[in-house]
C-alpha positions in Angstrom: 0.1 0.2 0.0 2.9 2.3 0.9 4.4 1.6 -2.5 1.5 2.3 -4.3 0.8 5.5 -2.4 4.1 7.0 -3.2 4.0 5.9 -6.7 0.8 8.1 -7.1 2.4 10.9 -5.5 5.2 10.7 -7.7 2.9 10.6 -10.9 0.8 13.6 -10.0 3.9 15.6 -8.8 5.6 14.6 -12.2 2.9 15.8 -14.3 2.0 19.1 -12.9 5.7 20.2 -11.5 8.1 17.3 -12.2 8.1 17.6 -16.0 8.7 21.0 -16.0 11.5 21.0 -13.6 13.2 18.4 -15.8 12.9 20.2 -19.0 14.4 23.4 -17.4 17.5 21.7 -16.2 17.6 19.9 -19.8 17.6 23.6 -21.5 20.0 24.9 -18.8 22.8 22.3 -20.2 21.5 22.0 -23.8 20.3 25.8 -24.7 16.9 27.0 -25.8 15.3 26.7 -29.0 14.1 30.4 -29.6 11.2 31.7 -31.6 11.8 33.8 -34.7 10.8 37.6 -34.7 7.6 38.8 -36.5 7.6 38.8 -40.1 8.4 42.0 -41.9 5.4 43.3 -44.2 7.4 43.0 -47.1 8.4 39.4 -46.5 4.7 38.3 -45.3 3.3 35.3 -46.8 -0.1 34.9 -48.4 -2.1 33.8 -45.3 -5.9 33.0 -45.2 -7.6 33.5 -41.7 -10.3 30.7 -41.3 -13.3 31.5 -38.9 -15.5 28.5 -38.3 -18.9 30.2 -36.9 -22.4 28.8 -35.7 -24.5 31.4 -34.9 -22.4 34.0 -34.0 -24.2 37.2 -35.1 -23.5 39.0 -31.9 -19.6 38.8 -32.4 -19.7 39.3 -36.4 -19.1 43.2 -36.0 -16.5 43.3 -33.2 -14.6 40.1 -35.0 -14.4 41.8 -38.3 -13.2 45.2 -36.8 -10.6 43.3 -35.0 -9.5 41.2 -38.1 -9.0 44.4 -40.1 -6.8 46.0 -37.4 -4.2 43.3 -37.6 -0.8 44.5 -38.5 -0.7 42.3 -41.7 -0.4 43.5 -45.2 -4.4 43.4 -46.7 -3.3 42.4 -49.7 -1.7 39.3 -48.3 -4.6 38.4 -45.8 -8.0 36.6 -47.0 -10.5 36.5 -44.1 -12.7 33.3 -44.7 -15.9 32.7 -42.6 -17.7 29.2 -42.8 -20.9 29.7 -41.1 -22.7 26.1 -41.9 -26.1 25.7 -40.2 -26.2 29.3 -38.8 -29.6 30.5 -38.8 -29.4 33.8 -36.7 -28.5 35.9 -39.6 -24.7 35.5 -39.1 -23.7 34.7 -42.8 -26.2 37.7 -43.9 -24.5 40.2 -41.5 -21.1 39.1 -42.9 -22.4 40.1 -46.2 -22.1 43.5 -45.3 -18.3 43.3 -44.7 -16.7 43.5 -48.1 -13.2 41.9 -46.8 -15.2 38.9 -45.6 -15.2 35.7 -47.8 -18.2 33.7 -46.7 -19.1 30.0 -47.1 -22.4 28.9 -45.9 -24.9 25.8 -46.4 -27.8 25.2 -44.1 -27.1 22.1 -43.0 -25.1 21.9 -39.7 -22.5 18.7 -40.0 -20.2 20.2 -37.0 -16.9 22.1 -36.9 -14.7 19.4 -38.6 -17.0 18.9 -41.4 -16.8 22.9 -41.9 -13.2 23.2 -42.0 -12.9 20.4 -44.4 -15.1 22.2 -46.6 -13.0 25.6 -46.3 -9.9 24.0 -46.7 -11.0 23.2 -50.3 -11.1 27.1 -50.9 -7.6 28.1 -49.4 -4.6 28.5 -51.7 -2.5 30.6 -49.7 0.7 28.7 -48.2 -0.1 29.4 -44.6 -3.4 29.0 -43.1 -4.6 30.1 -39.5 -7.5 29.3 -37.5 -9.5 31.4 -34.8 -12.8 31.8 -33.2 -15.4 34.2 -33.5 -15.5 35.4 -30.1 -11.7 35.6 -30.1 -10.1 38.9 -30.3 -6.5 38.9 -31.7 -3.6 41.3 -31.0 -2.6 43.6 -33.6 0.8 41.7 -34.2 -0.5 38.1 -33.8 -0.6 37.1 -37.4 2.6 38.6 -37.8 4.2 37.0 -34.9 2.7 33.5 -36.2 3.9 33.9 -40.0 7.3 34.8 -38.7 7.9 31.3 -37.2 7.4 29.7 -40.5 11.0 31.2 -41.3 12.1 28.1 -39.9 11.6 25.1 -42.3 11.1 22.7 -39.5 8.2 24.2 -38.2 4.9 22.9 -39.5 2.5 24.5 -36.9 2.3 27.4 -34.9 0.4 27.8 -31.5 -0.8 31.5 -30.2 -1.0 32.3 -26.7 -4.4 32.0 -25.2 -5.3 35.0 -22.7 -8.5 35.0 -20.3 -10.0 38.5 -20.0 -11.6 38.7 -16.5 -13.1 41.7 -14.8 -11.7 42.9 -11.4 -14.1 40.8 -9.5 -14.5 37.4 -10.8 -16.1 34.1 -9.8 -14.7 30.4 -9.8 -14.7 29.9 -13.6 -12.7 33.1 -14.6 -10.4 33.0 -11.8 -9.4 29.3 -12.3 -9.6 29.5 -16.1 -7.0 32.7 -15.9 -4.6 30.6 -13.5 -4.9 27.6 -15.8 -3.8 29.2 -18.9 -1.1 31.1 -17.2 0.3 28.0 -16.1 -0.3 26.6 -19.8 1.6 29.3 -21.3 4.6 28.9 -19.1 4.6 25.1 -20.0 4.1 25.7 -23.7 6.9 28.1 -23.9 9.1 25.3 -22.0 8.2 22.8 -24.5 8.9 24.8 -27.6 12.2 25.7 -26.2 13.1 21.9 -25.6 11.6 20.7 -28.9 7.8 21.1 -29.9 4.5 21.9 -28.4 1.8 19.1 -28.3 -1.1 20.9 -29.7 -2.5 24.4 -30.1 -5.3 26.6 -28.6 -8.2 26.6 -31.0 -8.7 30.5 -30.1 -5.1 30.7 -32.6 -3.0 28.3 -34.1 -1.6 28.1 -37.7 -0.6 25.4 -40.3 1.5 25.0 -43.2 -1.4 24.4 -45.8 0.2 21.4 -47.6 0.1 19.8 -44.2 -3.5 19.8 -43.7 -5.1 16.3 -43.4 -8.8 16.2 -44.0 -10.5 15.6 -40.4 -12.7 12.7 -39.7 -16.2 14.4 -39.5 -16.9 13.1 -36.0 -13.6 14.7 -34.6 -14.1 16.7 -31.4 -10.6 18.3 -31.0 -10.0 19.6 -34.6 -7.0 22.0 -33.2 -5.4 18.9 -31.5 -5.5 16.3 -34.4 -4.6 18.9 -37.2 -1.7 20.3 -35.2 -0.4 16.7 -33.9 -0.8 15.0 -37.2 1.4 17.5 -38.7 4.1 16.6 -36.0 3.6 13.1 -36.4 5.1 13.9 -40.1 8.2 15.1 -38.5 7.4 18.8 -38.3 7.4 20.7 -35.1 4.6 22.9 -33.3 6.3 26.4 -32.4 4.9 28.5 -29.7 4.5 32.3 -30.5 4.0 33.6 -27.2 3.9 37.3 -28.2 0.6 36.2 -30.4 -2.1 36.9 -28.0 -5.7 35.6 -28.5 -7.9 37.0 -25.8 -11.4 35.6 -24.9 -13.6 36.1 -21.7 -14.0 33.2 -19.3 -17.0 31.2 -19.1 -20.0 32.7 -17.8 -19.9 30.4 -14.8 -18.7 27.0 -13.6 -21.7 25.1 -15.1 -20.8 26.7 -18.5 -17.0 25.9 -17.9 -18.0 22.4 -17.3 -19.7 21.9 -20.8 -16.2 23.0 -22.1 -14.0 20.5 -20.1 -16.3 17.5 -20.4 -16.5 17.7 -24.3 -12.7 18.3 -24.2 -12.1 15.3 -21.9 -14.4 13.2 -24.5 -12.4 14.5 -27.2 -8.9 14.0 -25.6 -10.0 9.8 -25.4 -11.0 10.0 -29.1 -7.8 11.9 -30.0 -5.8 9.1 -28.1 -7.4 6.4 -30.2 -6.0 8.0 -33.2 -2.8 9.4 -32.1 -1.5 6.7 -30.2 1.5 6.2 -32.4 3.2 9.3 -31.0 4.0 7.3 -27.8 6.8 5.3 -29.7 9.9 7.0 -28.9 11.9 5.3 -31.4 10.0 7.0 -34.2 9.1 10.3 -32.7 12.0 11.1 -30.0 11.6 14.0 -28.1 7.7 14.6 -29.1 7.0 11.0 -27.4 8.2 12.1 -24.2 6.4 15.5 -24.3 3.1 13.8 -25.8 3.3 11.2 -22.7 4.1 13.8 -20.0 1.9 16.6 -21.1 -1.3 14.4 -22.6 -1.3 11.1 -21.6 -0.4 11.6 -18.1 -3.1 14.3 -17.6 -5.8 12.4 -19.4 -5.1 8.7 -18.4 -3.1 8.8 -15.1 -3.7 11.8 -12.8 -7.5 11.8 -12.4 -7.5 8.2 -11.2 -4.3 8.7 -9.0 -6.0 11.8 -7.3 -9.0 9.6 -6.5 -7.1 6.9 -5.1 -4.7 9.2 -3.1 -6.8 10.3 -0.5 -8.2 7.3 0.9 -4.8 5.5 0.8 -3.4 8.5 2.5 -6.2 8.1 5.0 -5.6 4.2 5.7 -1.8 4.9 6.0 -2.4 7.9 8.6 -5.0 6.4 10.7 -5.3 3.2 12.8 -5.2 0.4 12.6 -2.3 0.7 9.9 -0.8 3.7 11.6 2.4 2.9 13.2 4.2 6.2 13.8 3.7 8.2 17.0 4.8 11.5 16.1 3.6 13.6 13.3 4.9 12.0 10.2 4.9 12.5 6.3 1.5 10.8 6.1 0.0 13.0 8.4 1.3 16.0 6.6 0.2 15.0 3.2 -3.2 14.0 4.8 -3.5 17.7 6.1 -2.7 19.1 2.9 -5.2 16.8 0.9 -7.7 17.5 3.3 -7.2 21.4 3.0 -7.2 21.2 -0.8 -10.4 19.6 -0.9 -11.9 21.9 1.7 -10.9 24.7 -0.3 -12.5 23.2 -3.1 -15.8 22.4 -1.4 -15.8 26.3 -0.2 -15.0 27.4 -3.9 -17.9 25.5 -5.0 -20.4 26.7 -2.5 -19.1 30.3 -3.2 -18.9 29.9 -7.2 -21.2 32.4 -8.2 -20.2 35.3 -5.9 -17.8 37.6 -7.6 -14.6 38.2 -5.5 -11.1 39.2 -6.1 -9.8 36.2 -4.0 -8.5 33.1 -5.8 -7.9 31.0 -2.5 -10.7 28.9 -2.9 -11.5 29.2 -6.7 -8.6 27.9 -7.8 -8.6 24.4 -5.9 -12.2 24.3 -6.8 -11.3 24.9 -10.8 -8.6 21.9 -10.6 -11.1 19.8 -8.8 -13.8 20.1 -11.3 -10.9 19.9 -14.3 -10.2 16.6 -13.2 -13.7 15.3 -12.5 -14.6 16.3 -16.1 -12.1 13.7 -17.2 -14.2 11.0 -15.6 -17.5 12.5 -17.1 -15.8 12.9 -20.6 -14.5 9.4 -20.6 -18.0 8.0 -19.9 -19.6 10.2 -22.6 -16.8 9.0 -25.0 -17.4 5.2 -24.3 -20.8 5.5 -24.3 -20.7 7.4 -27.7 -22.8 10.2 -26.2 -20.8 13.1 -27.4 -22.3 14.8 -30.4 -19.9 16.5 -32.9 -22.4 19.2 -32.9 -21.8 20.5 -29.2 -23.5 23.2 -27.2 -21.3 26.3 -27.1 -20.6 27.4 -23.6 -22.0 31.0 -22.6 -18.9 33.5 -22.1 -18.7 36.4 -19.4 -19.1 39.9 -20.8 -16.0 42.0 -21.8 
């Protein structure tokens, strides 16, 4: 029982902290891969910005204003919207914007089918993807395009940033902290070798590397980028290419996203498992194992087992130490974490500046969503046409 307990402690520690520490040590001795600078306007490649949108009328004008404000040569940038299934007037509103090219069909077949259709109309060497409710920094596309100056780069991931008001509830506080952590890890991944995926809010791909998606694909960003990586290309991280969106309106809305992402993660693993072969994919295999496989398959059940094992080892009849020891301290730490998560759940709808309770609550719910997503995946209950989570106001 002790061996199992300490093994689980190690696995959780390794996933969240240990991997990052090992990478930092490796970078200290080996040196870092640095991102290239933003592309100069006269050297900018032709680029198509693809926006897959379903009933996004409320965001159309703001998104187009954002696109037109991007610091990228207008004659080299095409803005392509695909609005399949939208019945709220999204395509009609886009018709008022001369720079927007719109593909529309009345049938809704899911985002992956829409992207497959959109890509048949892309002729530029670089294609970037973003969401209708995401605002890009003025230099975002220039930063992304600059990374393709390295012929070994096949994909580029932008940096997702969460916009939250001064006073915020559990979803926004937890999501902001999570994506700040992810940003630091993505920088380390890219400095070592490659990212292992990209946020759907902003990522780019060499058009020639696009592989048509299965129409039931749930995580198109993950599949497109990692399939390119499987072909020997790296996924660079452009940390200065910022894509900003508001946090989910509340934790219930955020859980919709997390459960769907978890279901999509199990689906993706069934299609990306060759990445676990280190003899073929080298560094990328270790990164994929540490950053994806461990988080999806190992950490949630480990956390589920750790508390009862800790309880058994710290309390009679198995307890054998008389003084306060490691098991007591770890049990106290776990108890405080779950108590904070409980308090965060009870106060989740109360705006506050404090994150003391909301971050543990968000982490707990994030791991709980893995179990719900796994059940949904294995039961075949996750529709490719998913319900969009409501976002908070800007």
